[in-house]
N, C-alpha and C positions, 0 to 999 in steps of 0.2 A: 646588370646586378640582379642577384636573387632577392626576391621579396617575400615569398611565402611558399609553403608546401601543403599539399592536400593529399594525404595518403589514400590509396585505393585498396580496399579490403574485400574479400569474397563474402557473399551472402547466399544462403540457400533459398530463402523466401523473403521477398521484399516487404510484405506486410508485417511479418514477425520482426524483422530487423528495424523497420521504421517504428513500430510500437515500442520496442525495447529502448531504442535511443531517445525517442520522444518522451515516453511516459516514465521511464526509469532513470535516464541520465539527463533529462532536461534539454535535449537538442530540439531543433525545429527543422522542418524540411526547407532546403535551400533551392531557390529557382522556381520558375513558374511553369516549366514544361515537365510533364510526367512521362518519363521513359519507362517502359515495362521491365527492362532488364538492368536498370541503373538507378541509383538513389544517392542524393547528396543531402547530408545533414550538417547543421551548423549550430554551434553554441559559442557565444562571445566571438572571439577572433579565430576559432578553430573550425575547420571544415573537414569532414570525413566523407569520402566517396565510397560507394559499394557497387560491385558488379555481380551479376547473377552467375552463380556456379552451383547449379542444382545438385550435382553429384558430389559436392564437397563432403568429405568425412571430417567432422569437427575435431576428432582426435588426431587427425593427420594434418591439421591446419597449423601453419607456423606464422600466420599473419600477426604482426605486432606493431604497435605504435606507442611512442612515449609522449605524453602530454604534460607540459609544465603548467602549474596552476598557482594561483595566489590563495591564501587562506585555506590550505588543504584540509585542516581539521574540520572546518565548517562544511566544505564540500563532501568530505568523507561521511560526516554525520547525516547530511542530506540524503546521500545514497543509502545509508543504513535505514533511515526513516522511510525511504521508498522500497525497502526490502530487496535491495540489489545484493546479489550474492557476491561476496568478495572472494577472490582466489584463496584457497586454503593455505597457500604459502605466500600470500601477498597482503596480509593485514597491515594497517598503517603503522609504520615505525620509522625511526631515524636510522638510516643505513650507515655503515662504517665510513663511507665517503662523504657524509654530511647531508645527503638528500633525505628529506622526509617523503616517503613513498608508500603507495599501495597499488595493488593490481586486481583486475577482474577479467573474466572471460565473457565475451558476448555470446549470444545463442549459437554462433557459428564457430566458436573456438578461437576467435581473434583475441589476442592478449592486449589489454589496454593497461598501461602503467601510468600513473599520475604521480608527479613529483614536484616538490617545492624545496628550495634551499639554495 
């Protein structure tokens, strides 16, 4: 039986990625071993893994992950308070299919979409 999924996304610089997810999005480092080319971040029941891709062109990155959340309005406001840049086409709104969603791009161009509904 399948029990969970941990998306693996590219990163160009481990310290920049860690700083963004930790200080802007509220994740914490997962695990006790520090791997130079790999990073695992966790928040609540969500884990995101990152692998080093130093030549990544963020404008050519199609990495995406959809994360379901509770209390999306509160979470969205927390990100705004942390001065997280929301995707220009991804501000919080209720979509025609009933999901309340918003999106952002991380420093490497990975698209994170958060949804509730």
